[in-house]
N, C-alpha and C positions, 0 to 999 in steps of 0.2 A: 447644488446638493439636493438629495432627494429625500433628506431627514429634517434639517433645521437650517435657517440662514446662518451664514458665517461672516465674520468681520473681514474687512478689506484685507487682503494679503495672508488671511489665515490658512487659506486653502493650498496656497503655494508654499506655505512654511513648513509643511510637513517634511519629515526625513525618514530614511530607512524604509521599513515595509510599507508604511502608509503612502509615502511619496510613490513607491512603485505601484501601489494598488490604484492610487488615483490616476496615475499615467495610464495604466492600462485600461481602466474604466472609461476614460474620455476617449480614448483611441477606439474602443469597441463602440462606443455610443456615436462616434463620428462616422464610423463604417456602417452602423445600422441606419443612420439618417440618410447616408448617400445611398445605400441599397434601396430603401423606401422610396427615395425620390426617383432612382432609375426605374423602379417597377411602376410607380404612378405615371412615369413619362410613357412607357410602353405597357400600359395596363392590358391591352388586347392580346399581346402575345403571351404574357405570363398567365393571363386566365386560360388560354388555350392549353399551355403546359401543365397547369394545375388539373384541368379537366382530364387531360390524357394520363397524368400520374395517377388520379383518382379512379378512372376507368381500369388502368392496368391492375391496380391493388384490388379492385372489385373482381375483376376477371380471374385472379390467382386465388381469391379467398372463397369465391363463391362454390357451392357444390356443383360437380360435374353431371351431366346427363346427356344421353344421345339425341333422342327424340322424345317429346312430350306424348303421353298417352291421351287418345281422343276417345269419345263414345262413337264407335263405329256401327252401332245399330245391331251388334250381335256379340256373343262370347260363348265360350266352350265350358263344358263340365266333365272332368275326367273322374273315372269311377274304377277302383281296383280293390278287389276282395283279397283274402289270404290265399297263398298258393294252395291249389288242391280244391278250390271252390268250384262247384258246377255251374254250367250255363244258366240253369233254372234260378240258382241264387243270386247270380249277377242280374238277371232280368227283373228278379223281385225287387232288388234295390232300385234298379232303373225306373221301374213303374212307380216306386215310392217318391223318386225325385220329381219325376213327370207330375205327379199330383201335387206335390207342393208347387211348383211352378204355376200350374194352372189354377191352383187355389188360392195361393197368397199373392201371386204376381200376375193375376188374370188382366189387370188394367194395363200392364206393360209388355207382356208376352204375345206374341203373334203365333209361333210355331215352335215345336221342339222335334229335332231329328236325332235319333239315337242309332249308334252301331254297337252292337254286343259282340264281343269277340275280338276286337281290335282298339288299341288306344295309343297314346303319343309315345308310350314306352315299349310297346311290342304287341303281339297277339296272343291270346289265350282266352280260355273260358271265363277267367276271373277278372276281365277287363272290359271296359265299355268306355266310350266316349259320346258325348252329347253336344249338339249345336243348337243353341238358343237364339232364335231371332226375335228381335224386339219390334214394337210398332213403331211407326214413325215419330220423329222427333216432337212434332207439333201435337201428337197426341198423348205424350207422356210429360209429367210434371218436371220442370227444369231442375227441380233438387232432389225430390225422392224417386223420380223416374229414371234418372240417368243409370247407364250400365254399371257404373262403379258403386251407387248405391245399392243396386239390385244384387251386385255380387257381395257386398258386405252383409246383406241381410241373409242371403243364401248361405254363406260361410257359417254365421252362427247357427242357422237351422241345421245344416249339415253335420255340425259338430255333435249333434246328438244320435247320429247313425253310427252305431259302434261295430257293426259288422262289416264295414268298408270305409276306405279312405276316399272322400269325395272332395274335389278341388274344383272351385268355380275360378275362372280367370279370364282375364280380357285377352284378345288376340294381340299379337305383337304389333308395334307401330309400322313395320315393313312386312308386308305379307311374304311368307316363304323364309324368313329369318327367324327359325325358331318355332315353337309350338304354343308358345303363351308369353305373356308380358313379364318383365323382369330380367334376371340374369340367367345365363346358361354357360355352364363350365363342365370340363371333363377331368375328373380325377384320375391321375394316371400312375401305373405301377413302373417307375423307371427302373428299379433295381431287380425287377422279375421275382418279387416275393412270392408270387401264386396267388390264386384265387380267395383263399381263406384270409390271406393277409390284406387283400385289397378290400375285402367285404368289411374286415375289422376297422380299416381306416375309414371306409365310407361311414360306417356306424359312429365312429368317434366323431368324425367331422359334423355329421347331423346332430349330434349331441351337443357340441360346442355351439353349433348355429342356433339351436333351439334356446339356448342361455342367453343370447344376445338379443337384447330389445329392439335393436335397430334392423334386424332381419325378420321376415315372415314367410311362412309357407316354403321353407326350404326342405327340399325332398328329393328321392333318388327317382329320376325319370326312367324308370324301367322296370322289369319284373323280378321279384324275389326269388331266390333258390327254391327250387320245387323238387319233389321226388321224381326219380328218373329210373327207368328199367334198363340196367347194364346187362348186355349179353356177351359173355365170355367165350371164345371159340378156342378150343384145344387143337392148335394146328397140327400137332403130332398124331392125334387121333384121326383128324380129317384128312391127313396124307396117308395114313395107314389104311383108310377106307376108300381111298381113291377119290376122295371129293376135293375139288378145287376151290381155293379162298374166293376166287371171283364169282364162282357160281353160287357160293354161300351168301355174298353180299348182294347179288342180283335177286336171289330168291327173297331175301328179307325185304329189301327195297321194294320189289313187286307186290308182296303179300301185305305188307304193312303200310307202305307209303303210295304206291301206285307207280306205273311206268308208262311212258308215252309209246304208242305203237305206230300210228299213222294217222292220215286224214282221210275223209270221204266226204262226198257231195251228197246233200240231203235238200232237195227242193231249192236248188240253186245256190245253197250256203256251204260253205266248207266247214266241216265239224272235225273235232279230233277225237281219237280213239285212245282210251287208256284202259290199263288191266290191272285188277286189284282183287285182292281177297275178298270173298263175301263176308258182310258184316259179322255174322255169328261166329266166323273162325278167326276174327282178330279182335276179340272184345277183352279177353283176359290175358295175363302174362302167361298162364299155362298153355295157352292156345298155340304157342310156339311149337309145342312138341307134337302138334298136329300135321306139321309140314315136313315135307321130304325133299332131299336135293339128289339129283341124278349124277351118279359117280362116272368114272372114265369107262366102265364096263357096262354102263346102260342100267344099273340096278339103282333103286331108290334107297336112300339112307335117311333114316330120321334124324331130325335136330338134336333130339335127346341123346344120341350116340356120340356127339362131339361138342355140344353146346350146354352151357349152365347159365342161369339168369339170377340176378340179385338186384336189391333196390339200392339207390344211393341219392344222395343229395346234390343237386348242381344247378347251375344257371341255365335257364331255358334259351338265352342268348348271349353269345360270345361277343363282347365289345372290344373293339380296338380303334385307337385314335393316334394318328401320326405314328404308327408302328408299335405303340404300347397298349398293353391292357388297360382298360379304362372303364368307368361308370361316370354316367351323366348325372350331374346334380343341376337342379334348378330351384329358383326361389325369387322372392320379391323383396323390395326395401319396404320398411315400415313406413306408415303416413309420415310425412314431412321429412323423409330421408331420400336423397338421391341414389340413383343406381350406381354412379360413380363410387360414392361412399360405401354402398353395399359390397361393391365388387372389392374396394380395398379391404374391408373387413374379412371378406372370405379368403383373400390372399395372406392375411395375417393368421387366420385359423388353420389354413394348409400348413403354414411353418410349423404349428405346433404338433403335426402329425410325426410319426417315426420317419427316419431317414429313408430316402428312396421313394417318396411320394411327392408329386408335384401337380400343377394344374395347367390347363390350357383353356382359353376362352373360345367359345364357339358362337355361331349363330350371329344375333345382333350384338351381343356383349364383345365379341371379336371386332366388330365394326366400331363399337363405341372406343376400345382401346386404340383401335388404329387410327381413328379420327382425332383422338386426344393428343396424340403425338404430332399430329399436323396443325393442331390449333394456333401456336404462335406465328407460323408461317401464313397461315390464312387470315390471322388478325393483321399482320403487317400489310399483306396484299390489300385487305379492305381499307385500311387508312390510305394506302397509295391510291387507290381508286377514288377514294373520296376527295383527296387532295387534288387529283387531275381534273374531276369533275367541278370543283369550285375554281380551279385555275381557268377551265374552259369558259366558266360563266362570266368571270371578272377580268 
């Protein structure tokens, strides 16, 4: 007995429920003793089984991530001003950022290379991208001089720049897969709801992500809608005046965009010839009225006779992904959170959007999802290889 000593014969003299309980208790106790004896007899085998079970549980419960980030001796900084900002305004912000790096991080920074007019999300006067090269690892402090520490300090400093969105980020773990570290996804319009609905869904998703403490720097990796000059051609008037639509389009393209003519040789080098309107005649929207199109009779017809212009807001870049209208969303996991967890959170947030919107992972995030599905098979193959190696040794 586990509680107190019993008199001889008293234990077996019980009847009814107590007799059944004692019988079951004794039977289970005997099974337990036999099981422990078997385990002790083959202890090595059971230790291996326990380790495998423990490893499997840890494998299933640990947060997932594709590849760890490393200090690669460089990082990037993207700059984006509001739509309509001039190149001079963008250059002013770039100079302010350069001054910060060479003043506050002079012990860690070797050089800064900036491109104004192009960025990871597209081209425009209001965007820029900077490549910051760090000094050799031996010349930097192992704690405060890492690229991650520099990015963290720079992020706090750049939050004070109100006229632009400045993002400092590490390069992706695999060069060529994405423009920065973190996750990369495409928000798709599966139902064909249109550009305005897609922009509304994008803004709703960014607002939901901003409220989640496990996500950081979630943003649209592209250009915001900007004013655009829309030219409306009255085809009936153009036809009545004998002007062909192809001639109208060719004139607009040549005058405002330029057209390729041919090549010529200059001191042993092949150079291209382009024709375009002189700058003073294509600076203002009203300059379109200065241009003429030749009709089928050889006469010159002004654009004002069959065309009108108006301003509207639209996207400077039309994005499609796998056949659907889409916008690119990038972001990072908060410190202490894996990219796999951050991707799961983004998938749950997309489900809160109106019907007809979905997501597709791209760049390194796509590879992470692809490799995650192969993890059980790779784990099994690894165990098999280890077993074969041990069998070959012994």
